[in-house]
N, C-alpha and C positions, 0 to 999 in steps of 0.2 A: 118619595115612597120608593122609587127604584133604587136609590142609594141605600135606604134602610134594608130593602130586600136583599141586595147583593152583599151587604155587610153581614146580614144574618146568615146567608148561605156560606159565606167564608168562615164564620165562626163555627157553624155546624160542621163544615168540612175539616177544620182544624181539630175540633173536638174528637171527631171520629178517628182522625189520624192518630191522635194521642192515645185513644183507647185501643186502637189496633196495634200500635207500638207496644203498649203495656202488655197486651194479651200475648204477643209474640215473644217478648222478653221472658215471660214467666212460664212458657211451655217447656216440658221436659225434653221435647224433640230438639231444642236449641242448645242443649248442654254439650259442651266440648269436654271430653274425658281425657285428661292428659296423663299418660302413663310414662313414668320414668324408668329407663332400662339401660343395661350395659350392652352396647352394640357389638361387643366381642365376646359373647357368652352363649355360644351355640350348645344345645339346640333350643335354648329358651328365648334368646334374642340375638340377632346378628344381621349382617347385610348379605343378601344372596347375590348370585352371579349377575343378576339384572340391576343391581344397585338399590334394591328395595329392602327395607327392614322387615324381617319376618322371624319365625320361630314359634315354638309351642305356646309360650306365654302371650306373645303378640297376636297370634291367631285366636287364642282363647279370649283375649281382650276384644278383638274385632267382633266375635260372636256375642259377647256380653253387650257391646254397644248396639248391635242389630236388634237384640231383644228389647233394649231400653230406649231405643230411638235416639241415641247419642251419636255425636261425631267423635271418632277416635283420633287423638293426636299422639303420635309415637315420638317421645322426646328422649333421644340418647343423652346420657349423663356420664360424668365421671363418677365411678363407684365411690371414690373417696369423698365426694361432695353430695352424696345422696341425701343426707339429713338436712343440709342447707337448702337444697332444692325443694324438699318436702315442706319444711318449716316456713319457707318464704312464700309458698303458694305457687311456685313455678310449675310444680307437678301436683297431681291429685293423689298419686300413690306410687310406691316402689313395687314393680311387678316384673321380676326377672330372676327366677331361681333364688328367691330371697328366704334365707333361713330364719325361722322364728324362734328356735331353741336358744335360750340365753338372752333373747331380746324381747321376751314376753311383755315386759312392762314399759318398753320404749315406744311402742306404736299401738294403734288399734288394728287388730289383725283380721283378715278374712278367715274362713275355715281353711285348714290345711288341705292341700290337694295333691302333694307329691311327698312320698316317703323316701328320703335321700340319705346317702351315707358319704362320709369323707374317706377317701382312699388314697393310696400311693401308686403312682404310675412310674415305671422305670423301663429301660431297655431290656429286652429279653435276655441279652447276653451280658448284663451288668453284674450278675452274680448276687444280686439282691433278691432274696426269696422271702424274707420275713422282716418285720419292723425293726428287729434288733440288728439287722444287717445295715441299717442306716447310720450306724455309729461312724463318726468321722466322715460323713458324706455331705455334699452340698445339696440341699433340698430346696426346691423352688415353690413359691406359693404366691397367689394373687394378693395384692395389698387390700386391706379392709374386707377380706373374705371370711367366710365361716371357717375355712380350713386354717387360716391364720389364727383366728380366735381359739380354736381347739388346741393348736400347738403352743399357744401362749397362756393357756389357762391351767391353773393348778387345782381347780375345783373338780367335783365329781364328773367324770367323763372327759376331762381335759388331758392333754398329752404333753404338757410342758416337760415333764420328766424325760420323755422320749426326745423331745426337741433339744434338750440340753446336751444330748449325746451327739448332736449333729456337728459337723465342722462349721457349717454356716446355714442359716435359714435365710434364703435370699428372696426378697419381695419383687414382684413384677406387676406392671400396670394391667396386664391381661395374660390369659393362658396361651394364646397364640405365640406370644413372645417367649413365654416359658418353654414351650415345645421346641421352638427354634434353638433355644439354648440347650435343651436336653439332646436334641439331634447333634448339636455341635460338640457335646461333651462338657460344656461349661457347668452344667448341673448334673447330678447323679439320679435325681428322682423329682417328682412333682407331687405335692399334696393338693388334692382337688375334689370336687363333687363327682360322684360315680357317673351320673348322667352326662356330665360334661366330658369326663374321661372317656366314656364309651363313644361319644360322638367324635372326639378328637382322634381317637385310634382308628375308628371306622373311616373317617374322612380322609385319612392319610393313605388308605388303601393298601396297607401292608400289615404284617404280623410281627413287626419289629418291637412292639411294646407289650407289656403285661400290666395288669392290675393285681397287686398283692392280695392274697386271700384274706389277710388280717386287715380289717377296716379300722380307721382311727376312731370313728363314732357313727351313730346314726342320728338323723335329724329330719325335720319336716319343712317343706316350703309352703309359704302363705304370702298374701298380698299385704303389704304394710301401708297403712293409712296414717295420717297425722293423728297423734294421741287425742282421743276425744271425738274423732269424726266417725261416730257410730252410724249416722244416717247413711252415708255413702257406703261404708263397709256392709251394712245390712242389705242395701240395694244390690251390690255386686254379689254378695252371698246367695241371694235369692235367684239371681240370674245363673250363677254357677250350678246350682242345684237343678234348675230347669235344664241346662245343658247336659248335665249328667243323666237326667231322666229321659231326654229325647235322643240320647246316643251321640250327640255331637262331641261331647268331652272325650268319650272313649275312642271315637274315630281319630281325633287329633292326637291322642296319646299313641295310638297305633301307628300313625303317620310318622311320628318322631321317635319310635322305638322306646316309648316310655310306659308301655302297658303294665309291666311288672312293678312299676314304681308308684303308680297313682294310688291315692288313698281317699279320694273324694267319694262320699256317699250321697244318696238322694235325700 
């Protein structure tokens, strides 16, 4: 009888453990939300002086996770490999100043939250004042970026005709490197997002650079999810709208000097 009793208790304990384990695995609180981002793309995603990954997009992702009870994993990726990372399941989304224009059918998108433009940055004393002044100049751009797409596109809104007048369109892995080359005189100008351009100029603490008044185009940023992943996209959308309504979104935009560029509505 004692053996039967102990055996019965062991089975009950094991059964309870199994149910407890199943309950834990299925709670939303246990979800790890993996955000893929370019670690050299301030102010949206970058490494700060303390060696921590931060930025407007990453802080926004942190606030979304707080609302949803998720654990955030910040996953730096090579921008050239972003699609492979997403499609393989290594990341849940691409969230880092990601342009949706021209890519509408390639991903399932969140609501757009930043209205951005592609611009040209050059040295103040370069003599370049208009887009036409870029003829026979060396222009830098980040590989696999929206600026590169614009300069290679012949479709409506594209600037391939302009790019064909350049001496060279030189690709860089990141814009920090491009700015080093601009400072050294190896390139004459850089094509990039206006938010990143403003941050780069401000972070250098001088007025040696200008942004041309004529923009290459206008675009919107959104979060890219794997095609068909509407469930996760909808959950993040709901959280973003809550953050807009409670003021958190606007506070972060102000912190990163993006107030004039945000387009998220409640």
